[in-house]
NUTITI-181744 format. One record per residue (C-alpha): residue number from 1; residue in one letter; z, x, y. Coordinates in Angstrom, 2 decimals. Layout:
<pts>
+-----+------+---------+---------+---------+
!  nr ! rest !       w !       u !       v !
+-----+------+---------+---------+---------+
! NUM !    A !       Z !       X !       Y !
...
+-----+------+---------+---------+---------+
</pts>
This chain:
<pts>
+-----+------+---------+---------+---------+
!  nr ! rest !       w !       u !       v !
+-----+------+---------+---------+---------+
!   1 !    M !  226.34 !  251.92 !   14.10 !
!   2 !    N !  228.46 !  248.60 !   15.39 !
!   3 !    N !  230.43 !  250.25 !   17.53 !
!   4 !    Q !  230.34 !  249.01 !   20.48 !
!   5 !    V !  231.02 !  251.94 !   23.26 !
!   6 !    K !  232.32 !  250.80 !   26.32 !
!   7 !    N !  233.88 !  251.81 !   30.02 !
!   8 !    S !  236.77 !  250.18 !   31.00 !
!   9 !    K !  237.55 !  247.96 !   33.38 !
!  10 !    Y !  239.14 !  249.95 !   36.12 !
!  11 !    Y !  236.66 !  253.11 !   35.92 !
!  12 !    K !  233.77 !  249.71 !   36.46 !
!  13 !    M !  235.97 !  247.80 !   39.43 !
!  14 !    G !  236.95 !  251.05 !   41.06 !
!  15 !    F !  233.33 !  252.68 !   41.48 !
!  16 !    A !  232.53 !  249.63 !   42.70 !
!  17 !    F !  235.17 !  249.43 !   45.98 !
!  18 !    F !  234.06 !  252.65 !   46.18 !
!  19 !    A !  230.78 !  251.53 !   46.50 !
!  20 !    F !  231.49 !  249.40 !   49.46 !
!  21 !    C !  232.74 !  250.92 !   51.49 !
!  22 !    L !  231.21 !  253.77 !   51.39 !
!  23 !    W !  227.03 !  252.36 !   51.40 !
!  24 !    G !  228.51 !  249.38 !   53.51 !
!  25 !    G !  230.13 !  251.33 !   56.38 !
!  26 !    W !  227.22 !  254.49 !   56.09 !
!  27 !    S !  224.89 !  251.25 !   56.47 !
!  28 !    F !  226.55 !  250.10 !   59.69 !
!  29 !    Y !  226.30 !  253.50 !   60.85 !
!  30 !    V !  222.66 !  254.08 !   60.58 !
!  31 !    N !  221.92 !  250.47 !   61.72 !
!  32 !    A !  224.09 !  249.76 !   64.62 !
!  33 !    Q !  223.28 !  253.12 !   66.09 !
!  34 !    S !  219.99 !  252.48 !   66.65 !
!  35 !    S !  219.88 !  248.39 !   66.56 !
!  36 !    G !  223.22 !  247.27 !   68.24 !
!  37 !    L !  226.27 !  246.22 !   66.56 !
!  38 !    K !  224.90 !  242.97 !   65.34 !
!  39 !    V !  222.24 !  243.92 !   63.20 !
!  40 !    G !  224.65 !  247.30 !   61.77 !
!  41 !    L !  227.43 !  244.46 !   61.35 !
!  42 !    V !  224.68 !  242.45 !   59.15 !
!  43 !    S !  223.08 !  245.21 !   57.32 !
!  44 !    G !  226.46 !  247.13 !   56.87 !
!  45 !    L !  228.31 !  243.95 !   54.71 !
!  46 !    V !  224.81 !  242.76 !   52.84 !
!  47 !    Q !  224.26 !  246.24 !   51.82 !
!  48 !    G !  228.48 !  247.07 !   50.99 !
!  49 !    F !  227.99 !  243.83 !   49.55 !
!  50 !    C !  224.96 !  244.62 !   47.32 !
!  51 !    S !  226.66 !  248.59 !   46.17 !
!  52 !    F !  229.58 !  246.41 !   44.79 !
!  53 !    I !  228.18 !  243.99 !   42.75 !
!  54 !    I !  225.23 !  246.82 !   41.74 !
!  55 !    T !  227.59 !  249.69 !   40.79 !
!  56 !    L !  229.19 !  246.68 !   38.71 !
!  57 !    F !  225.92 !  246.26 !   37.62 !
!  58 !    I !  225.13 !  249.84 !   36.26 !
!  59 !    G !  227.59 !  250.02 !   34.25 !
!  60 !    F !  226.53 !  247.16 !   32.80 !
!  61 !    L !  222.85 !  247.32 !   32.23 !
!  62 !    I !  224.33 !  251.43 !   30.73 !
!  63 !    E !  226.31 !  250.11 !   28.67 !
!  64 !    K !  224.16 !  246.91 !   27.26 !
!  65 !    Q !  220.56 !  249.72 !   27.42 !
!  66 !    F !  222.92 !  252.52 !   25.54 !
!  67 !    N !  224.25 !  250.39 !   22.60 !
!  68 !    F !  220.89 !  249.09 !   21.91 !
!  69 !    Y !  218.70 !  252.18 !   21.63 !
!  70 !    Q !  218.77 !  253.63 !   18.07 !
!  71 !    K !  217.02 !  257.33 !   18.95 !
!  72 !    I !  219.20 !  259.58 !   21.17 !
!  73 !    W !  216.80 !  260.56 !   23.71 !
!  74 !    L !  216.85 !  257.56 !   23.71 !
!  75 !    K !  219.66 !  256.46 !   24.79 !
!  76 !    L !  220.13 !  259.56 !   26.97 !
!  77 !    I !  217.17 !  259.04 !   29.21 !
!  78 !    L !  216.09 !  255.59 !   29.73 !
!  79 !    P !  219.28 !  253.83 !   30.88 !
!  80 !    P !  219.61 !  255.24 !   34.39 !
!  81 !    I !  215.57 !  255.66 !   35.13 !
!  82 !    I !  215.33 !  252.22 !   33.93 !
!  83 !    T !  218.85 !  250.59 !   35.88 !
!  84 !    I !  217.67 !  252.49 !   39.15 !
!  85 !    L !  214.28 !  251.75 !   39.02 !
!  86 !    I !  216.12 !  247.99 !   38.79 !
!  87 !    S !  218.66 !  247.27 !   41.81 !
!  88 !    G !  216.23 !  249.86 !   43.64 !
!  89 !    S !  213.90 !  247.47 !   43.83 !
!  90 !    C !  216.11 !  244.65 !   44.50 !
!  91 !    L !  217.95 !  246.37 !   47.36 !
!  92 !    V !  214.53 !  246.85 !   49.16 !
!  93 !    F !  213.89 !  243.23 !   48.83 !
!  94 !    I !  217.21 !  242.72 !   50.23 !
!  95 !    H !  216.99 !  244.38 !   52.93 !
!  96 !    L !  213.68 !  243.25 !   53.30 !
!  97 !    C !  214.89 !  239.72 !   54.00 !
!  98 !    I !  217.40 !  240.57 !   56.29 !
!  99 !    A !  214.99 !  242.29 !   58.13 !
! 100 !    T !  217.17 !  245.98 !   58.55 !
! 101 !    P !  215.32 !  248.45 !   61.03 !
! 102 !    H !  216.47 !  251.89 !   59.03 !
! 103 !    I !  215.80 !  250.87 !   55.25 !
! 104 !    V !  215.38 !  254.10 !   53.62 !
! 105 !    K !  218.02 !  256.15 !   55.16 !
! 106 !    T !  219.88 !  252.75 !   54.68 !
! 107 !    I !  219.47 !  252.18 !   50.65 !
! 108 !    S !  218.46 !  256.39 !   50.10 !
! 109 !    P !  221.69 !  258.38 !   49.94 !
! 110 !    A !  223.19 !  254.76 !   47.90 !
! 111 !    I !  220.65 !  255.38 !   45.12 !
! 112 !    T !  220.27 !  258.91 !   45.13 !
! 113 !    V !  224.52 !  258.53 !   44.04 !
! 114 !    A !  224.02 !  255.43 !   41.98 !
! 115 !    F !  221.21 !  257.45 !   40.17 !
! 116 !    I !  224.31 !  260.45 !   39.81 !
! 117 !    F !  226.47 !  257.32 !   38.40 !
! 118 !    A !  224.52 !  256.19 !   36.38 !
! 119 !    C !  223.64 !  259.36 !   34.48 !
! 120 !    L !  227.68 !  260.26 !   34.24 !
! 121 !    T !  228.09 !  256.97 !   32.93 !
! 122 !    N !  225.42 !  257.64 !   30.47 !
! 123 !    I !  226.71 !  260.47 !   29.54 !
! 124 !    K !  230.72 !  259.33 !   29.54 !
! 125 !    L !  229.87 !  256.51 !   26.59 !
! 126 !    Y !  227.66 !  259.85 !   25.27 !
! 127 !    R !  230.39 !  261.29 !   24.38 !
! 128 !    Q !  232.72 !  258.48 !   23.74 !
! 129 !    Q !  230.02 !  258.05 !   20.52 !
! 130 !    K !  230.98 !  261.60 !   20.00 !
! 131 !    I !  234.38 !  261.28 !   18.93 !
! 132 !    D !  233.95 !  257.73 !   17.62 !
+-----+------+---------+---------+---------+
</pts>
């Protein structure tokens, strides 16, 4: 089967922009409350930027893995898990580097929603493949 299944660029960019606003704002809120405006602003901008890039990365990586695996159960299970492990590890590392005070509070909701997004994107690709 050579047909590559893909999501539209509007789907990816729309969710990436939404992730920037939502998770950047969340990070600002969580960290500015206890550590001040400057720390909140830095962690919010970093989290927003990372969420934007990671959301685009999730779409790209899910597509590549989905089209890579041949067995259907591998296509449905591995792409979301591998993608979230990679992006979650990157987020923890980046927040450690900028000394975000509340890393767990900052990234837990974003990683949870990213996993749901990865699963839904994966299911969307599966349904597209069934139609084609």
